[in-house]
Structure formats: structure tokens, C-alpha cells
C-alpha positions in Angstrom: 0.0 0.0 0.0 2.8 2.4 0.9 4.4 1.8 -2.6 1.1 2.6 -4.3 0.8 5.9 -2.4 4.3 6.9 -3.3 3.9 6.0 -7.0 0.7 8.1 -7.1 2.6 11.0 -5.6 5.2 10.6 -8.3 2.6 10.4 -11.1 0.8 13.5 -9.7 4.2 15.3 -9.6 4.9 14.6 -13.2 1.4 15.4 -14.3 1.6 18.8 -12.6 4.8 19.8 -14.4 3.6 18.3 -17.7 0.5 20.6 -17.6 2.8 23.5 -16.9 5.0 22.5 -19.9 2.0 22.2 -22.2 0.8 25.6 -21.1 4.1 27.1 -22.0 4.4 25.4 -25.4 0.9 26.6 -26.2 1.3 30.2 -25.0 5.0 30.8 -24.2 4.6 34.6 -24.1 2.2 36.4 -21.9 1.1 40.1 -21.9 -1.1 42.2 -19.8 -3.8 43.7 -22.0 -5.6 45.9 -19.4 -2.6 47.9 -18.2 -2.1 51.7 -18.6 -0.1 52.6 -21.7 3.1 53.1 -19.8 2.9 49.7 -18.1 1.9 48.1 -21.4 4.9 49.5 -23.1 7.2 48.3 -20.3 5.6 44.8 -20.5 6.2 44.7 -24.3 9.8 45.6 -23.8 10.2 42.8 -21.2 8.4 40.4 -23.5 10.8 41.1 -26.4 13.7 40.0 -24.2 12.2 36.5 -23.6 13.9 34.0 -25.9 11.9 32.1 -28.4 10.2 29.0 -27.0 11.6 25.6 -27.9 11.5 22.0 -26.6 13.8 19.1 -26.8 14.3 15.4 -26.1 17.5 13.7 -25.0 18.3 10.0 -24.4 21.5 8.8 -22.6 22.4 5.1 -22.6 25.5 3.5 -21.0 26.7 -0.1 -20.6 30.0 -1.8 -20.1 29.0 -4.3 -22.8 29.0 -1.5 -25.4 32.8 -1.4 -25.4 33.3 -5.2 -24.7 34.5 -4.4 -21.2 34.1 -6.6 -18.2 30.6 -6.8 -16.8 30.9 -5.5 -13.3 30.3 -2.5 -10.9 28.3 0.2 -12.7 26.9 -2.0 -15.5 24.0 -0.1 -17.0 22.4 3.3 -17.0 19.6 5.0 -19.0 18.2 8.5 -18.7 15.4 10.1 -20.7 14.7 13.9 -20.6 12.2 16.3 -22.0 13.2 20.0 -21.7 11.4 23.2 -22.7 11.9 26.9 -22.4 10.9 28.1 -18.9 9.1 31.5 -18.8 9.2 33.8 -15.8 5.9 32.3 -14.5 7.3 28.7 -14.6 7.1 27.1 -11.2 10.4 25.3 -11.6 12.2 28.5 -12.6 10.7 30.3 -9.6 11.9 27.6 -7.2 15.3 26.7 -8.6 16.2 30.0 -10.2 17.3 31.6 -7.0 19.7 28.7 -6.3 21.1 28.6 -9.8 21.8 32.3 -9.7 24.2 31.7 -6.8 26.5 30.1 -9.4 26.0 32.4 -12.4 24.6 35.9 -12.2 21.3 36.7 -13.8 21.6 38.8 -17.0 19.3 39.8 -19.8 20.9 37.0 -21.9 20.3 34.2 -19.4 18.2 31.4 -20.8 16.2 28.9 -18.9 15.2 25.3 -19.6 12.8 23.3 -17.5 13.0 19.5 -17.7 11.2 16.3 -16.7 13.5 13.3 -16.4 13.4 9.5 -15.7 16.3 7.2 -15.3 17.6 3.9 -13.9 21.0 2.5 -12.8 22.2 -1.1 -12.2 25.2 -2.2 -10.2 26.7 -5.7 -9.9 29.8 -7.4 -8.4 32.8 -8.7 -10.3 31.5 -12.2 -10.9 27.8 -12.3 -11.8 27.8 -16.2 -12.0 27.8 -16.5 -8.2 24.5 -16.8 -6.3 26.1 -15.5 -3.2 27.8 -12.2 -2.9 31.6 -12.4 -2.8 32.5 -10.6 0.4 34.6 -7.5 -0.3 32.9 -7.1 -3.7 30.4 -4.5 -4.8 26.8 -5.4 -3.8 24.0 -5.8 -6.3 21.8 -2.8 -6.4 19.3 -1.1 -8.8 17.9 2.4 -8.7 15.1 4.2 -10.6 14.0 7.8 -10.4 12.0 10.7 -11.9 13.1 14.3 -11.6 12.4 17.9 -12.4 15.3 20.1 -13.6 16.1 23.7 -14.3 19.1 24.7 -16.5 20.2 28.3 -16.4 22.8 29.1 -19.1 24.6 32.0 -20.7 27.1 32.2 -23.5 29.8 30.5 -21.5 28.2 29.0 -18.4 25.5 26.6 -17.4 23.9 25.5 -14.1 21.6 22.5 -13.9 19.7 21.7 -10.7 17.5 18.6 -10.4 15.1 17.4 -7.7 14.6 13.7 -8.0 12.3 11.2 -6.3 12.7 7.4 -6.7 13.4 4.0 -5.3 16.3 1.7 -4.7 15.9 -2.1 -4.4 14.1 -5.1 -6.0 10.9 -3.0 -6.9 13.0 -1.2 -9.5 13.2 -4.4 -11.6 16.9 -4.7 -12.0 16.9 -8.4 -11.7 14.4 -9.2 -14.5 15.8 -6.4 -16.7 19.4 -7.7 -16.6 18.4 -11.4 -16.8 16.2 -10.8 -19.9 18.9 -8.6 -21.6 21.6 -11.1 -21.0 19.5 -13.9 -22.3 18.8 -11.8 -25.4 22.5 -11.2 -26.1 23.7 -14.6 -25.0 25.6 -13.4 -21.9 25.8 -15.4 -18.6 22.7 -15.1 -16.5 23.4 -13.0 -13.4 22.8 -15.2 -10.4 23.0 -12.9 -7.3 20.2 -10.4 -7.7 18.4 -11.9 -4.7 21.2 -10.4 -2.5 20.6 -6.8 -3.8 20.3 -3.7 -1.5 16.7 -3.8 -0.1 13.8 -1.5 -1.1 13.7 2.1 0.1 12.5 5.4 -1.3 14.9 8.1 -2.3 15.0 11.9 -2.6 17.9 14.0 -3.8 19.0 17.4 -5.1 21.8 17.6 -7.6 23.6 20.6 -9.1 26.0 20.6 -12.0 28.0 23.8 -12.8 30.1 24.3 -16.0 32.1 27.4 -16.7 34.2 27.9 -19.9 37.0 30.4 -19.5 38.1 29.8 -23.1 36.3 27.9 -25.8 38.8 25.1 -25.3 39.0 25.1 -21.5 36.4 24.9 -18.8 35.8 23.8 -15.2 33.2 21.5 -13.9 31.6 21.1 -10.5 28.9 18.7 -9.3 27.2 18.4 -5.9 24.7 15.6 -5.0 22.7 15.8 -1.7 20.2 13.1 -0.6 19.7 9.7 0.8 21.1 7.9 -2.2 24.1 9.9 -3.0 25.9 12.6 -1.1 29.1 13.6 -2.8 31.0 16.4 -4.6 33.0 16.3 -7.8 35.4 18.6 -9.5 37.0 18.4 -12.9 38.4 20.3 -15.9 37.1 20.1 -19.5 39.6 20.3 -22.4 38.1 20.2 -25.9 38.9 20.9 -29.5 36.6 21.5 -32.5 34.3 23.9 -34.1 32.8 25.5 -31.0 32.7 28.8 -29.1 32.3 29.1 -25.3 28.9 27.3 -25.4 29.1 25.0 -22.3 27.5 22.1 -24.3 25.5 19.1 -22.9 26.5 16.8 -20.0 28.6 13.7 -20.5 27.1 10.8 -18.5 23.9 9.3 -17.1 25.6 9.3 -13.7 26.5 13.0 -14.1 24.1 14.2 -16.8 24.6 18.0 -16.4 23.1 20.3 -18.9 20.7 19.2 -21.7 21.2 20.2 -25.4 22.4 23.8 -25.3 21.9 25.2 -28.8 21.5 28.6 -30.4 18.9 28.3 -33.1 20.5 27.9 -36.6 24.0 27.5 -35.1 25.7 24.1 -34.8 28.9 23.0 -33.2 31.0 19.9 -32.7 34.1 19.1 -30.5 36.2 16.3 -29.0 36.7 16.5 -25.2 38.5 15.0 -22.3 37.2 15.5 -18.7 39.5 14.3 -15.9 38.4 14.8 -12.3 37.7 13.4 -8.9 34.8 12.7 -6.5 34.7 12.9 -2.7 32.0 10.5 -1.4 30.2 11.0 1.9 27.4 8.5 1.4 26.3 6.0 -1.4 23.2 3.9 -0.7 24.0 1.6 -3.7 27.0 0.4 -1.7 26.1 1.0 1.9 22.3 0.4 1.9 19.8 2.9 3.2 20.7 4.9 6.3 19.4 3.2 9.5 18.3 0.0 7.7 18.3 -3.2 9.8 18.1 -5.4 6.7 21.8 -5.3 5.9 25.1 -6.6 7.2 28.8 -6.1 6.4 31.7 -8.4 6.3 35.0 -7.6 4.5 36.1 -11.2 4.2 34.4 -14.6 3.9 34.9 -15.2 7.7 31.8 -17.4 8.1 31.6 -20.4 10.4 34.8 -21.9 8.9 36.8 -18.7 9.0 37.5 -18.1 12.7 38.4 -21.7 13.4 40.4 -21.2 16.7 37.8 -18.7 17.9 34.9 -21.0 18.3 36.5 -24.5 18.6 38.7 -23.2 21.5 41.5 -25.6 20.5 44.6 -23.6 19.5 46.7 -26.7 18.6 49.3 -26.7 15.8 47.0 -28.8 13.6 44.0 -26.5 14.2 46.1 -23.4 13.3 47.3 -25.1 10.1 43.7 -26.0 9.3 42.5 -22.4 9.9 45.1 -21.2 7.4 43.8 -23.7 4.9 40.2 -22.5 5.3 41.2 -18.9 5.1 43.0 -19.7 1.8 40.0 -21.4 0.5 37.7 -18.5 1.5 39.7 -15.8 -0.3 37.2 -15.6 -3.1 37.9 -12.6 -5.4 35.7 -13.9 -8.1 38.5 -15.2 -10.4 40.5 -17.9 -8.6 38.0 -20.8 -8.3 40.3 -23.4 -10.0 43.2 -22.7 -7.7 41.0 -23.0 -4.6 39.3 -26.2 -5.8 42.8 -27.8 -6.3 43.5 -26.9 -2.6 40.1 -28.2 -1.5 40.6 -31.5 -3.4 44.2 -31.9 -2.1 43.5 -31.4 1.6 39.8 -32.0 2.1 39.3 -35.0 -0.2 42.7 -36.8 -0.5 43.8 -35.7 2.9 40.7 -37.0 4.8 38.2 -39.9 5.0 36.0 -38.1 2.5 34.3 -40.9 0.5 32.4 -38.9 -2.1 32.8 -38.8 -5.9 34.3 -35.9 -7.8 30.9 -34.4 -8.7 29.6 -34.3 -5.1 32.9 -32.9 -3.8 32.9 -30.1 -6.4 29.3 -29.1 -5.4 30.4 -29.0 -1.7 33.3 -26.7 -2.7 31.1 -24.6 -4.9 28.5 -24.0 -2.2 30.8 -23.5 0.8 33.8 -21.8 -0.7 32.9 -20.5 -4.1 29.7 -18.5 -3.7 27.4 -21.2 -5.3 28.7 -20.1 -8.7 26.5 -21.0 -11.8 28.0 -24.1 -13.5 28.6 -24.1 -17.3 26.5 -26.6 -19.2 29.2 -29.0 -20.3 30.8 -29.1 -16.9 27.4 -29.7 -15.4 27.0 -32.8 -17.5 30.3 -34.1 -16.2 29.1 -33.6 -12.6 25.8 -35.2 -13.3 27.5 -38.3 -14.7 29.8 -38.5 -11.7 27.0 -38.1 -9.2 24.6 -40.5 -11.0 27.3 -43.3 -11.0 27.5 -43.0 -7.2 23.9 -42.2 -6.5 23.1 -45.3 -4.4 26.0 -44.5 -2.1 24.9 -41.0 -1.3 23.0 -40.2 1.9 19.7 -38.3 1.6 21.2 -34.9 2.5 23.8 -35.3 -0.2 21.2 -36.2 -2.8 19.1 -33.2 -2.0 22.1 -30.9 -2.0 23.1 -32.2 -5.5 19.7 -31.9 -7.0 19.1 -28.3 -5.8 22.6 -27.3 -6.8 22.5 -28.7 -10.3 18.9 -27.7 -11.2 18.1 -24.5 -9.4 16.3 -21.9 -11.4 18.3 -19.4 -13.4 19.0 -16.3 -11.4 17.8 -18.0 -8.2 19.6 -18.1 -4.8 20.9 -21.2 -3.1 18.4 -22.1 -0.3 19.7 -21.9 3.2 18.9 -25.6 4.0 21.0 -26.7 1.0 24.0 -24.7 2.3 23.4 -26.3 5.8 23.4 -29.7 4.2 26.7 -29.0 2.4 28.4 -28.0 5.7 26.9 -31.0 7.4 28.2 -33.4 4.7 31.7 -32.0 4.6 32.1 -31.7 8.3 31.4 -35.5 8.8 34.8 -36.3 7.4 37.0 -33.5 8.5 35.9 -32.8 12.1 35.4 -34.8 15.3 31.8 -35.0 16.7 32.3 -32.1 19.2 33.7 -29.8 16.5 31.0 -30.8 14.1 28.2 -29.9 16.5 29.9 -26.5 17.2 30.3 -25.8 13.5 26.7 -26.6 12.6 25.3 -24.6 15.5 27.3 -21.6 14.5 26.2 -22.0 10.9 22.5 -22.2 12.0 22.9 -18.9 14.0 24.6 -17.3 11.0 21.8 -18.3 8.6 19.2 -16.9 11.1 21.2 -13.6 11.4 21.4 -13.2 7.6 17.9 -14.2 6.8 16.0 -11.4 4.9 19.2 -9.3 5.0 21.6 -8.4 2.2 25.3 -7.7 2.1 26.6 -4.1 2.0 30.1 -2.6 1.6 32.2 0.3 2.7 32.9 3.5 0.7 36.2 4.5 -0.8 36.1 8.2 -0.1 38.1 9.5 -3.0 37.3 8.3 -6.6 39.1 9.4 -9.7 37.5 9.5 -13.2 38.4 10.2 -16.8 36.0 10.9 -19.6 36.6 11.4 -23.2 34.3 11.6 -26.3 32.8 13.5 -29.2 29.8 15.9 -29.2 27.9 17.2 -32.2 24.9 19.5 -32.3 23.7 20.3 -35.8 22.2 23.6 -37.0 18.8 21.9 -37.0 19.3 20.8 -33.3 20.2 17.1 -33.7 22.5 15.9 -30.9 24.8 13.0 -31.2 27.5 12.2 -28.5 29.8 9.2 -28.0 31.3 9.0 -24.5 34.0 6.9 -22.9 34.2 6.6 -19.1 37.0 5.3 -16.9 36.7 5.3 -13.1 38.5 4.0 -10.1 36.3 1.8 -7.9 34.1 3.5 -5.3 34.0 0.9 -2.6 36.5 -0.8 -0.2 37.3 -4.0 -2.0 38.8 -7.4 -1.1 42.3 -8.2 -2.3 42.7 -9.2 -5.9 39.5 -7.4 -7.2 39.9 -5.0 -10.2 40.5 -1.5 -9.0 38.9 0.3 -12.0 36.0 0.1 -14.4 35.2 1.4 -17.8 32.2 1.7 -20.1 30.8 3.4 -23.2 27.7 5.5 -23.6 25.9 7.6 -26.2 23.4 10.4 -26.4 20.8 11.2 -29.0 18.6 14.2 -28.9 16.6 16.7 -30.9 15.6 20.3 -30.4 12.1 21.2 -31.7 
């Protein structure tokens, strides 16, 4: 019921500003007809200074698949905008105009564009084949929003301020959207969306400031305040091409900035580079919503098997060596599964009374130490053959564990009882009865603690970025832009994870 109420508020919000937009497009200039002659003449003079009314559409799309880059971290973003000239009576201009004028002074030549926006963003960890989150990796999260913007711009400067309302969490639909897209293009099905940051509502105010001191050199500032992002960015813009000091459109769906800034009948084009840095204070797509009790944090896979000495209370030489072994097995950075399976097979199969076949032992390793990673089709056939040949010798819990692991639905999580069975089966042959009871009791408590919760991470405060691309706005108002983005990671990662990410994006638009 709460979600329905919020969505109705958002729809009413958009409808209100849409009616205001339509009123402007239909009658962009107003004049007082019942004024005395002196006032009428003054009104006419003011009216002549109002720029001609125009409207525009802009679409921004970004994806790390566009450049053939690795599918991780910020993986997809889309933003759609409608902008139109804002008259003095425009509600958005009256509200945001005062704030924008703190950054650029109001002059007779200042132009104003009011916009309505909608967008979404998806984030994933390094290895999307895993049903569990790899601790120390970026959490799954999805975000959707609608917004209202005002851009104030002069010959060499622009300020865009946006008020946005939206949601973060499963209700945004990131899971189904990415699974369907990956199935369409033949990419691996992401398995871990059930661990994503939980539902919460969002509100934010964002301001983007661009000032060009020379047609080839400008500065760029961005401030975000809200319960999704609170951060500040600064950068420089270097460009070359057929352009004057027009600040031009923004570069990215994450930092969209100004819409199409165009003087009627005058086109321009340029290449640009935009290095800069961001200082993060808060990021809900990594940390979860402020005050939420539905998240937990852990920077290493120190589950029940991790702190071996701590809960078994037996600091013998053998136990210390075994703890080191488990820590090595648990250092899952998303890319070293084969090395860790060799260790598992060498010490927990050959080095114990473990009686199980290759297929069962691989499933035990995959569930306990490898994040329940999705198994490729051909390898799955090998495992099925191995398990079927030894089916009669398997106890009931091993059979259930094998069936759920091999045939779980695409994109589905590994059930808690299957994980419990995996620990129970493995512990039978590597622990004495007292140790096994302690292990399984701790595992039960851990499952209860994490039930209905999701993993979150810690921020990396300073983030560097580099953008480059090409922008073209024709005399008729057609926008085309191709944008490359490179960024250092924005979270505190486990050892061995990639420390950067890159993606491509494009923009299409038209002024009417």
C-alpha cells in the first residue's frame, strides 16, 4: 500500500509539471492587455527579451557491454529527458532559479530550460555467476527515479539543478531487466540479484556547474545531496573543435549535467577530455539505506569456517594449520575458483576420509567456498555423470544438495537448507563430533542472522574519473554524442579485485 501511495505522488508530480509544460508550449509569451499605456509599453519591452520558446528530447544510454569491457560494478544506466523553455511564471524556474543564480549571475541574456527526467542504474559485483555475494565485492543494487530540472545558461556557463524522487531495491526491476537482456544477447545469467540492496525510497537534489574560461578550456563542479548519493565532484574540460564558449551538454547518465544547449541555426562539434575526482560521503547503492536493519557487512568470507580457533577453542598446531587452509579457500575474489578447488581437493578430499565422488565434492566446494557459482552446461554434464554413477552410495542430504545445486532456477539463490546440508556433509569427514556440533550450531545462527538481509560494503572516499568523447549538435538541433568513461572503484574491495571500471555511452537528442 505504501508503494502505491508513493507512486501516485510521483505520477501527480509529473502530471503537474507536464501541464505547466504544455501551457508554455501553447502560449509561451504572456502580456497584460488591461494595463495603462506606460505599463503596457514596459511589458512589451520585457516580452521582447524573452527567448523564443523551444523544446527538446534527450536519451542517454550507457553499458559496459558497449565497449566489450568486463561486466561489473556500474553495469548499465539509462536516462530520458524532456526539456522546454521556462518562462518567468514557470514554477520550476521560480523555485530553482534563485539557487542557480548563486553560481551564475542573472543577466538579460540568461536562458532557462525546465525539464522532466526519468532514469535507472544497475550495479553488480565482479562475478555475476555467483548466487552469493563475494564478500569484499560490490553489492548488487538497482535504482530508478523521476526528476524535475532547471538549467540556467549563458554564452559561457550553465547550471543545472535537479530534484529527484525514486526508489532503490528489487521493486525497480533490475533483476528481471538484466536477466532478460543477458538472455537476449547470450551473456551469462546473473545469479546474485536476490542479494541486492533492499527496497527504500529516495530523494535528492543535484547541481551541475560548467564554466568555460576559453572555448577550449572549462571547469566542472557537481554536488549531490540526498539519501542515495551525497558527494561532490570537480574536474576540468579540455576540448577541441568547431565550438565557441557554449558549455554544451553533460557527458554521462551518472552525471548528466546540462541538456542540449543550442542557439537556433548555429551548430557546433568538438572532441573533449574530462579528468576529475569525486569525494564520497554516502552512497546507498553500496552502503544500503541509512538506518536499515536489513543489511550486514563483512569484508572477508569469515563465516563459520573462518574463525576456526575462535569457536573451537582448541589452538593446537594442527588447528592453526587447518585455519590457514580454510582462510586460503575462503579468499574468493571472483576469479580464482580453480586454484582454490585444487587446494580443496588436495586437503579435504585426498587428505581425509571423504568418500564422495568428484561431482559431489565439487558441489560441496562450490556452495561453501565458491559462492554457489553457476555451473557451465558442459561441466554440469560431467558432474551429473559422476554423481549418477555414485547415486546409491549418497546419503539423503547429499542427494538433496546435489539436485538443488544442479537444477536450481536461473537467477535463483541457493536455499539456506542446501547450504546447511553442504556444511553437514563436509564436516562429517574433517571434524570430530564435538567440533562438528559446534560448527553446525554456528552455521545455524549465521543463517538466522542473515535471513532477509543483504550484504553491503564500505565506501572508498576518493574516486578518480576520466571521460573522453565526441559531441555534435547540428544547426537543426540534432544531438549525437559518444562518451568513454574510466573510473577507479568507489568501494573498499577485497584483495585481488579489479580497481577500475570502464564503459561506453551515447546520447541522442533533438531540439524542436
